[in-house]
A tleap script that builds the chain and sets N, CA, C and O, in Angstrom:
source leaprc.protein.ff14SB
mol = sequence {
  NMET LYS THR PRO THR LYS PHE GLU ASN PRO
  VAL ASP TYR GLU THR PRO ASN SER LEU ALA
  ALA VAL TRP SER MET MET LEU PRO GLY LEU
  GLY GLN MET MET LYS GLY GLN ILE MET PRO
  GLY ILE ILE TRP ALA PHE LEU THR ALA GLY
  GLY TYR TYR SER PHE PHE TRP PRO GLY ILE
  THR ILE HIE ILE LEU CYS VAL LEU ASP ALA
  ALA LEU ASN LYS GLY VAL LYS SER TRP LYS
  GLN PHE ILE ILE ILE VAL PRO LEU LEU LEU
  ILE TYR ILE ILE TYR ARG ASN THR CTYR
}
set mol.1.N position { 5.440 -10.190 -17.875 }
set mol.1.CA position { 6.464 -9.523 -17.113 }
set mol.1.C position { 7.714 -9.438 -17.983 }
set mol.1.O position { 8.249 -10.449 -18.436 }
set mol.2.N position { 8.155 -8.225 -18.197 }
set mol.2.CA position { 9.281 -8.002 -19.084 }
set mol.2.C position { 10.437 -7.418 -18.279 }
set mol.2.O position { 10.279 -6.404 -17.599 }
set mol.3.N position { 11.579 -8.052 -18.358 }
set mol.3.CA position { 12.746 -7.531 -17.653 }
set mol.3.C position { 13.531 -6.619 -18.583 }
set mol.3.O position { 13.572 -6.846 -19.793 }
set mol.4.N position { 14.157 -5.588 -18.022 }
set mol.4.CA position { 14.903 -4.666 -18.882 }
set mol.4.C position { 16.134 -5.333 -19.482 }
set mol.4.O position { 16.826 -6.105 -18.819 }
set mol.5.N position { 16.391 -5.026 -20.731 }
set mol.5.CA position { 17.595 -5.523 -21.389 }
set mol.5.C position { 18.654 -4.443 -21.383 }
set mol.5.O position { 18.482 -3.400 -20.752 }
set mol.6.N position { 19.746 -4.686 -22.081 }
set mol.6.CA position { 20.890 -3.777 -22.054 }
set mol.6.C position { 20.545 -2.395 -22.603 }
set mol.6.O position { 21.076 -1.397 -22.116 }
set mol.7.N position { 19.676 -2.313 -23.597 }
set mol.7.CA position { 19.405 -1.048 -24.257 }
set mol.7.C position { 18.089 -0.390 -23.848 }
set mol.7.O position { 17.724 0.648 -24.398 }
set mol.8.N position { 17.374 -0.979 -22.891 }
set mol.8.CA position { 16.117 -0.396 -22.449 }
set mol.8.C position { 16.331 0.446 -21.209 }
set mol.8.O position { 17.280 0.240 -20.454 }
set mol.9.N position { 15.446 1.385 -21.014 }
set mol.9.CA position { 15.518 2.246 -19.847 }
set mol.9.C position { 15.041 1.473 -18.622 }
set mol.9.O position { 13.906 0.995 -18.620 }
set mol.10.N position { 15.862 1.330 -17.581 }
set mol.10.CA position { 15.424 0.560 -16.411 }
set mol.10.C position { 14.309 1.241 -15.621 }
set mol.10.O position { 13.652 0.600 -14.801 }
set mol.11.N position { 14.091 2.529 -15.860 }
set mol.11.CA position { 13.012 3.228 -15.169 }
set mol.11.C position { 11.657 2.756 -15.681 }
set mol.11.O position { 10.669 2.836 -14.952 }
set mol.12.N position { 11.587 2.270 -16.910 }
set mol.12.CA position { 10.341 1.802 -17.502 }
set mol.12.C position { 9.957 0.400 -17.041 }
set mol.12.O position { 8.938 -0.132 -17.482 }
set mol.13.N position { 10.745 -0.204 -16.169 }
set mol.13.CA position { 10.467 -1.550 -15.673 }
set mol.13.C position { 9.226 -1.537 -14.787 }
set mol.13.O position { 9.133 -0.738 -13.855 }
set mol.14.N position { 8.288 -2.410 -15.072 }
set mol.14.CA position { 7.072 -2.508 -14.269 }
set mol.14.C position { 7.272 -3.555 -13.176 }
set mol.14.O position { 7.643 -4.696 -13.450 }
set mol.15.N position { 7.024 -3.152 -11.957 }
set mol.15.CA position { 7.195 -4.053 -10.820 }
set mol.15.C position { 6.053 -5.061 -10.782 }
set mol.15.O position { 4.887 -4.669 -10.833 }
set mol.16.N position { 6.366 -6.353 -10.695 }
set mol.16.CA position { 5.295 -7.355 -10.586 }
set mol.16.C position { 4.530 -7.191 -9.272 }
set mol.16.O position { 5.070 -6.706 -8.278 }
set mol.17.N position { 3.265 -7.605 -9.289 }
set mol.17.CA position { 2.431 -7.470 -8.095 }
set mol.17.C position { 2.969 -8.289 -6.927 }
set mol.17.O position { 2.876 -7.856 -5.779 }
set mol.18.N position { 3.525 -9.460 -7.199 }
set mol.18.CA position { 4.042 -10.288 -6.109 }
set mol.18.C position { 5.231 -9.621 -5.425 }
set mol.18.O position { 5.348 -9.676 -4.201 }
set mol.19.N position { 6.108 -8.996 -6.194 }
set mol.19.CA position { 7.246 -8.297 -5.608 }
set mol.19.C position { 6.793 -7.066 -4.833 }
set mol.19.O position { 7.355 -6.752 -3.783 }
set mol.20.N position { 5.784 -6.371 -5.340 }
set mol.20.CA position { 5.239 -5.216 -4.623 }
set mol.20.C position { 4.623 -5.641 -3.293 }
set mol.20.O position { 4.731 -4.918 -2.302 }
set mol.21.N position { 3.981 -6.801 -3.265 }
set mol.21.CA position { 3.406 -7.294 -2.012 }
set mol.21.C position { 4.496 -7.618 -0.999 }
set mol.21.O position { 4.338 -7.341 0.190 }
set mol.22.N position { 5.594 -8.200 -1.454 }
set mol.22.CA position { 6.710 -8.513 -0.550 }
set mol.22.C position { 7.291 -7.229 0.032 }
set mol.22.O position { 7.572 -7.167 1.229 }
set mol.23.N position { 7.475 -6.209 -0.796 }
set mol.23.CA position { 8.002 -4.939 -0.309 }
set mol.23.C position { 7.039 -4.284 0.665 }
set mol.23.O position { 7.475 -3.655 1.629 }
set mol.24.N position { 5.737 -4.417 0.433 }
set mol.24.CA position { 4.764 -3.838 1.353 }
set mol.24.C position { 4.708 -4.594 2.672 }
set mol.24.O position { 4.352 -4.020 3.701 }
set mol.25.N position { 5.055 -5.879 2.652 }
set mol.25.CA position { 5.135 -6.617 3.910 }
set mol.25.C position { 6.273 -6.091 4.773 }
set mol.25.O position { 6.157 -6.011 5.996 }
set mol.26.N position { 7.366 -5.737 4.123 }
set mol.26.CA position { 8.527 -5.248 4.877 }
set mol.26.C position { 8.334 -3.813 5.355 }
set mol.26.O position { 8.630 -3.489 6.505 }
set mol.27.N position { 7.843 -2.965 4.476 }
set mol.27.CA position { 7.629 -1.559 4.812 }
set mol.27.C position { 6.326 -1.123 4.147 }
set mol.27.O position { 6.257 -1.041 2.920 }
set mol.28.N position { 5.298 -0.844 4.940 }
set mol.28.CA position { 3.998 -0.509 4.355 }
set mol.28.C position { 4.074 0.686 3.414 }
set mol.28.O position { 4.651 1.721 3.748 }
set mol.29.N position { 3.487 0.527 2.243 }
set mol.29.CA position { 3.460 1.591 1.252 }
set mol.29.C position { 4.576 1.515 0.227 }
set mol.29.O position { 4.477 2.126 -0.837 }
set mol.30.N position { 5.635 0.778 0.527 }
set mol.30.CA position { 6.763 0.715 -0.401 }
set mol.30.C position { 6.406 -0.025 -1.690 }
set mol.30.O position { 6.902 0.323 -2.762 }
set mol.31.N position { 5.558 -1.032 -1.593 }
set mol.31.CA position { 5.124 -1.749 -2.792 }
set mol.31.C position { 4.341 -0.858 -3.733 }
set mol.31.O position { 4.516 -0.921 -4.950 }
set mol.32.N position { 3.472 -0.022 -3.165 }
set mol.32.CA position { 2.718 0.918 -3.993 }
set mol.32.C position { 3.660 1.925 -4.641 }
set mol.32.O position { 3.492 2.278 -5.808 }
set mol.33.N position { 4.646 2.385 -3.886 }
set mol.33.CA position { 5.585 3.357 -4.447 }
set mol.33.C position { 6.420 2.750 -5.569 }
set mol.33.O position { 6.720 3.428 -6.552 }
set mol.34.N position { 6.796 1.489 -5.433 }
set mol.34.CA position { 7.579 0.837 -6.483 }
set mol.34.C position { 6.757 0.622 -7.747 }
set mol.34.O position { 7.315 0.537 -8.841 }
set mol.35.N position { 5.439 0.535 -7.606 }
set mol.35.CA position { 4.566 0.383 -8.767 }
set mol.35.C position { 4.225 1.716 -9.406 }
set mol.35.O position { 3.503 1.757 -10.402 }
set mol.36.N position { 4.737 2.819 -8.841 }
set mol.36.CA position { 4.479 4.129 -9.407 }
set mol.36.C position { 3.342 4.869 -8.750 }
set mol.36.O position { 2.967 5.950 -9.205 }
set mol.37.N position { 2.787 4.320 -7.696 }
set mol.37.CA position { 1.681 4.944 -6.974 }
set mol.37.C position { 2.246 5.630 -5.732 }
set mol.37.O position { 2.136 5.113 -4.620 }
set mol.38.N position { 2.846 6.790 -5.935 }
set mol.38.CA position { 3.573 7.462 -4.860 }
set mol.38.C position { 2.639 7.935 -3.747 }
set mol.38.O position { 2.867 7.615 -2.580 }
set mol.39.N position { 1.611 8.676 -4.078 }
set mol.39.CA position { 0.723 9.221 -3.046 }
set mol.39.C position { -0.010 8.128 -2.273 }
set mol.39.O position { -0.052 8.205 -1.045 }
set mol.40.N position { -0.590 7.113 -2.919 }
set mol.40.CA position { -1.194 6.032 -2.124 }
set mol.40.C position { -0.183 5.329 -1.225 }
set mol.40.O position { -0.527 4.909 -0.120 }
set mol.41.N position { 1.060 5.196 -1.684 }
set mol.41.CA position { 2.088 4.568 -0.853 }
set mol.41.C position { 2.377 5.367 0.399 }
set mol.41.O position { 2.535 4.797 1.479 }
set mol.42.N position { 2.449 6.687 0.265 }
set mol.42.CA position { 2.701 7.542 1.419 }
set mol.42.C position { 1.515 7.487 2.381 }
set mol.42.O position { 1.700 7.423 3.596 }
set mol.43.N position { 0.307 7.511 1.838 }
set mol.43.CA position { -0.881 7.467 2.694 }
set mol.43.C position { -0.983 6.124 3.408 }
set mol.43.O position { -1.328 6.083 4.589 }
set mol.44.N position { -0.689 5.019 2.711 }
set mol.44.CA position { -0.697 3.703 3.355 }
set mol.44.C position { 0.332 3.643 4.473 }
set mol.44.O position { 0.070 3.062 5.526 }
set mol.45.N position { 1.504 4.239 4.255 }
set mol.45.CA position { 2.546 4.224 5.287 }
set mol.45.C position { 2.073 4.959 6.541 }
set mol.45.O position { 2.254 4.463 7.654 }
set mol.46.N position { 1.468 6.140 6.368 }
set mol.46.CA position { 0.993 6.898 7.527 }
set mol.46.C position { -0.193 6.217 8.204 }
set mol.46.O position { -0.292 6.221 9.431 }
set mol.47.N position { -1.097 5.631 7.409 }
set mol.47.CA position { -2.236 4.928 8.000 }
set mol.47.C position { -1.779 3.727 8.820 }
set mol.47.O position { -2.288 3.489 9.916 }
set mol.48.N position { -0.826 2.978 8.296 }
set mol.48.CA position { -0.328 1.809 9.016 }
set mol.48.C position { 0.399 2.232 10.285 }
set mol.48.O position { 0.235 1.609 11.334 }
set mol.49.N position { 1.198 3.281 10.194 }
set mol.49.CA position { 1.886 3.774 11.393 }
set mol.49.C position { 0.874 4.246 12.430 }
set mol.49.O position { 1.046 3.989 13.622 }
set mol.50.N position { -0.175 4.930 11.991 }
set mol.50.CA position { -1.215 5.357 12.917 }
set mol.50.C position { -1.954 4.182 13.542 }
set mol.50.O position { -2.311 4.217 14.720 }
set mol.51.N position { -2.179 3.149 12.752 }
set mol.51.CA position { -2.832 1.956 13.284 }
set mol.51.C position { -1.985 1.252 14.325 }
set mol.51.O position { -2.499 0.829 15.361 }
set mol.52.N position { -0.691 1.122 14.062 }
set mol.52.CA position { 0.197 0.506 15.050 }
set mol.52.C position { 0.350 1.391 16.283 }
set mol.52.O position { 0.521 0.886 17.393 }
set mol.53.N position { 0.290 2.704 16.094 }
set mol.53.CA position { 0.400 3.613 17.232 }
set mol.53.C position { -0.820 3.508 18.139 }
set mol.53.O position { -0.696 3.574 19.362 }
set mol.54.N position { -1.999 3.344 17.541 }
set mol.54.CA position { -3.215 3.278 18.346 }
set mol.54.C position { -3.308 1.959 19.119 }
set mol.54.O position { -3.634 1.951 20.306 }
set mol.55.N position { -3.025 0.865 18.450 }
set mol.55.CA position { -3.076 -0.446 19.086 }
set mol.55.C position { -2.563 -1.448 18.058 }
set mol.55.O position { -2.495 -1.131 16.870 }
set mol.56.N position { -2.207 -2.638 18.492 }
set mol.56.CA position { -1.605 -3.619 17.594 }
set mol.56.C position { -2.578 -4.099 16.519 }
set mol.56.O position { -2.214 -4.163 15.345 }
set mol.57.N position { -3.809 -4.436 16.904 }
set mol.57.CA position { -4.735 -5.056 15.944 }
set mol.57.C position { -5.166 -4.133 14.817 }
set mol.57.O position { -5.231 -4.590 13.676 }
set mol.58.N position { -5.468 -2.852 15.065 }
set mol.58.CA position { -5.730 -1.979 13.912 }
set mol.58.C position { -4.517 -1.860 13.001 }
set mol.58.O position { -4.659 -1.786 11.780 }
set mol.59.N position { -3.333 -1.841 13.586 }
set mol.59.CA position { -2.116 -1.740 12.782 }
set mol.59.C position { -1.921 -2.957 11.893 }
set mol.59.O position { -1.601 -2.818 10.712 }
set mol.60.N position { -2.111 -4.142 12.446 }
set mol.60.CA position { -1.921 -5.363 11.650 }
set mol.60.C position { -3.013 -5.485 10.595 }
set mol.60.O position { -2.759 -5.991 9.502 }
set mol.61.N position { -4.230 -5.027 10.907 }
set mol.61.CA position { -5.315 -5.061 9.921 }
set mol.61.C position { -5.012 -4.133 8.752 }
set mol.61.O position { -5.174 -4.516 7.594 }
set mol.62.N position { -4.576 -2.920 9.053 }
set mol.62.CA position { -4.243 -1.970 7.987 }
set mol.62.C position { -3.033 -2.461 7.198 }
set mol.62.O position { -2.969 -2.281 5.982 }
set mol.63.N position { -2.085 -3.075 7.881 }
set mol.63.CA position { -0.897 -3.601 7.194 }
set mol.63.C position { -1.284 -4.704 6.211 }
set mol.63.O position { -0.773 -4.748 5.092 }
set mol.64.N position { -2.174 -5.583 6.623 }
set mol.64.CA position { -2.642 -6.651 5.722 }
set mol.64.C position { -3.383 -6.060 4.527 }
set mol.64.O position { -3.203 -6.520 3.400 }
set mol.65.N position { -4.221 -5.038 4.764 }
set mol.65.CA position { -4.919 -4.387 3.655 }
set mol.65.C position { -3.931 -3.700 2.711 }
set mol.65.O position { -4.142 -3.680 1.498 }
set mol.66.N position { -2.872 -3.148 3.257 }
set mol.66.CA position { -1.842 -2.523 2.428 }
set mol.66.C position { -1.161 -3.547 1.524 }
set mol.66.O position { -0.941 -3.293 0.340 }
set mol.67.N position { -0.831 -4.707 2.092 }
set mol.67.CA position { -0.197 -5.771 1.294 }
set mol.67.C position { -1.149 -6.275 0.223 }
set mol.67.O position { -0.738 -6.511 -0.913 }
set mol.68.N position { -2.420 -6.441 0.575 }
set mol.68.CA position { -3.404 -6.888 -0.419 }
set mol.68.C position { -3.581 -5.851 -1.525 }
set mol.68.O position { -3.743 -6.211 -2.691 }
set mol.69.N position { -3.551 -4.575 -1.169 }
set mol.69.CA position { -3.658 -3.533 -2.177 }
set mol.69.C position { -2.469 -3.582 -3.128 }
set mol.69.O position { -2.636 -3.425 -4.337 }
set mol.70.N position { -1.274 -3.797 -2.593 }
set mol.70.CA position { -0.084 -3.883 -3.447 }
set mol.70.C position { -0.136 -5.124 -4.337 }
set mol.70.O position { 0.329 -5.095 -5.476 }
set mol.71.N position { -0.700 -6.210 -3.817 }
set mol.71.CA position { -0.731 -7.456 -4.584 }
set mol.71.C position { -1.841 -7.477 -5.632 }
set mol.71.O position { -1.669 -8.082 -6.690 }
set mol.72.N position { -2.958 -6.841 -5.367 }
set mol.72.CA position { -4.115 -6.971 -6.250 }
set mol.72.C position { -4.392 -5.752 -7.110 }
set mol.72.O position { -5.108 -5.860 -8.105 }
set mol.73.N position { -3.848 -4.603 -6.760 }
set mol.73.CA position { -4.110 -3.378 -7.501 }
set mol.73.C position { -3.267 -3.361 -8.771 }
set mol.73.O position { -2.041 -3.455 -8.710 }
set mol.74.N position { -3.924 -3.242 -9.914 }
set mol.74.CA position { -3.202 -3.320 -11.185 }
set mol.74.C position { -2.978 -1.984 -11.858 }
set mol.74.O position { -2.035 -1.838 -12.635 }
set mol.75.N position { -3.822 -1.007 -11.579 }
set mol.75.CA position { -3.734 0.258 -12.294 }
set mol.75.C position { -3.016 1.337 -11.522 }
set mol.75.O position { -2.985 1.331 -10.291 }
set mol.76.N position { -2.438 2.265 -12.263 }
set mol.76.CA position { -1.744 3.384 -11.638 }
set mol.76.C position { -2.749 4.392 -11.104 }
set mol.76.O position { -2.491 5.049 -10.095 }
set mol.77.N position { -3.887 4.523 -11.765 }
set mol.77.CA position { -4.859 5.535 -11.372 }
set mol.77.C position { -6.146 4.904 -10.851 }
set mol.77.O position { -7.240 5.316 -11.239 }
set mol.78.N position { -6.028 3.941 -10.006 }
set mol.78.CA position { -7.225 3.296 -9.451 }
set mol.78.C position { -7.501 3.881 -8.070 }
set mol.78.O position { -7.212 3.260 -7.047 }
set mol.79.N position { -8.057 5.067 -8.060 }
set mol.79.CA position { -8.316 5.783 -6.819 }
set mol.79.C position { -9.674 5.453 -6.220 }
set mol.79.O position { -9.917 5.785 -5.060 }
set mol.80.N position { -10.565 4.815 -6.964 }
set mol.80.CA position { -11.915 4.572 -6.458 }
set mol.80.C position { -11.899 3.723 -5.193 }
set mol.80.O position { -12.508 4.097 -4.190 }
set mol.81.N position { -11.215 2.596 -5.227 }
set mol.81.CA position { -11.178 1.740 -4.050 }
set mol.81.C position { -10.389 2.389 -2.925 }
set mol.81.O position { -10.683 2.169 -1.750 }
set mol.82.N position { -9.391 3.186 -3.277 }
set mol.82.CA position { -8.569 3.843 -2.267 }
set mol.82.C position { -9.376 4.901 -1.520 }
set mol.82.O position { -9.232 5.051 -0.307 }
set mol.83.N position { -10.217 5.628 -2.235 }
set mol.83.CA position { -11.039 6.667 -1.607 }
set mol.83.C position { -12.086 6.035 -0.688 }
set mol.83.O position { -12.507 6.667 0.281 }
set mol.84.N position { -12.505 4.828 -0.968 }
set mol.84.CA position { -13.477 4.147 -0.109 }
set mol.84.C position { -12.789 3.552 1.121 }
set mol.84.O position { -13.336 3.630 2.221 }
set mol.85.N position { -11.618 2.969 0.962 }
set mol.85.CA position { -10.950 2.274 2.059 }
set mol.85.C position { -10.420 3.235 3.112 }
set mol.85.O position { -10.552 2.963 4.305 }
set mol.86.N position { -9.824 4.348 2.704 }
set mol.86.CA position { -9.165 5.257 3.651 }
set mol.86.C position { -10.135 5.822 4.686 }
set mol.86.O position { -9.820 5.751 5.873 }
set mol.87.N position { -11.294 6.378 4.323 }
set mol.87.CA position { -12.197 6.874 5.372 }
set mol.87.C position { -12.699 5.765 6.301 }
set mol.87.O position { -12.868 5.990 7.499 }
set mol.88.N position { -12.936 4.576 5.754 }
set mol.88.CA position { -13.375 3.476 6.605 }
set mol.88.C position { -12.310 3.096 7.619 }
set mol.88.O position { -12.627 2.816 8.775 }
set mol.89.N position { -11.061 3.082 7.204 }
set mol.89.CA position { -9.983 2.777 8.138 }
set mol.89.C position { -9.834 3.859 9.197 }
set mol.89.O position { -9.602 3.553 10.366 }
set mol.90.N position { -9.962 5.108 8.805 }
set mol.90.CA position { -9.875 6.194 9.780 }
set mol.90.C position { -11.017 6.133 10.791 }
set mol.90.O position { -10.801 6.360 11.982 }
set mol.91.N position { -12.219 5.830 10.331 }
set mol.91.CA position { -13.354 5.695 11.240 }
set mol.91.C position { -13.119 4.541 12.208 }
set mol.91.O position { -13.432 4.648 13.393 }
set mol.92.N position { -12.574 3.450 11.710 }
set mol.92.CA position { -12.292 2.293 12.564 }
set mol.92.C position { -11.252 2.635 13.628 }
set mol.92.O position { -11.408 2.257 14.789 }
set mol.93.N position { -10.203 3.340 13.247 }
set mol.93.CA position { -9.162 3.712 14.211 }
set mol.93.C position { -9.732 4.657 15.268 }
set mol.93.O position { -9.456 4.492 16.456 }
set mol.94.N position { -10.512 5.631 14.853 }
set mol.94.CA position { -11.110 6.559 15.815 }
set mol.94.C position { -12.072 5.829 16.736 }
set mol.94.O position { -12.115 6.111 17.934 }
set mol.95.N position { -12.847 4.893 16.193 }
set mol.95.CA position { -13.795 4.132 16.997 }
set mol.95.C position { -13.056 3.294 18.041 }
set mol.95.O position { -13.485 3.230 19.193 }
set mol.96.N position { -11.953 2.653 17.655 }
set mol.96.CA position { -11.195 1.817 18.580 }
set mol.96.C position { -10.552 2.644 19.689 }
set mol.96.O position { -10.375 2.143 20.799 }
set mol.97.N position { -10.204 3.887 19.414 }
set mol.97.CA position { -9.540 4.710 20.415 }
set mol.97.C position { -10.519 5.381 21.378 }
set mol.97.O position { -10.107 5.861 22.434 }
set mol.98.N position { -11.797 5.421 21.035 }
set mol.98.CA position { -12.769 6.094 21.904 }
set mol.98.C position { -13.374 5.153 22.931 }
set mol.98.O position { -13.886 5.625 23.946 }
set mol.99.N position { -13.342 3.858 22.717 }
set mol.99.CA position { -13.960 2.927 23.661 }
set mol.99.C position { -12.925 2.082 24.343 }
set mol.99.O position { -13.266 1.240 25.174 }
savepdb mol mol.pdb
quit
């Protein structure tokens, strides 16, 4: 973990995974956005809001998955796990709302 010095560009600062997880706990998707993953952060924010809108438990489950993604995801272009998780979460939310 390298902190910016006086002559370095602060935009090049890489957010640590632990700090990204803390930000995602406060606002879902913000940790991903701080790590440079803008689109996954926006999608996590909408998924979490949809989960909380449908019922408390889907919302808290998606929120926990969002925090874990911010804490454990290391790459900027790691879309494989994201493409698998999003449809499963949507199916779960739809299933919970139909019964």
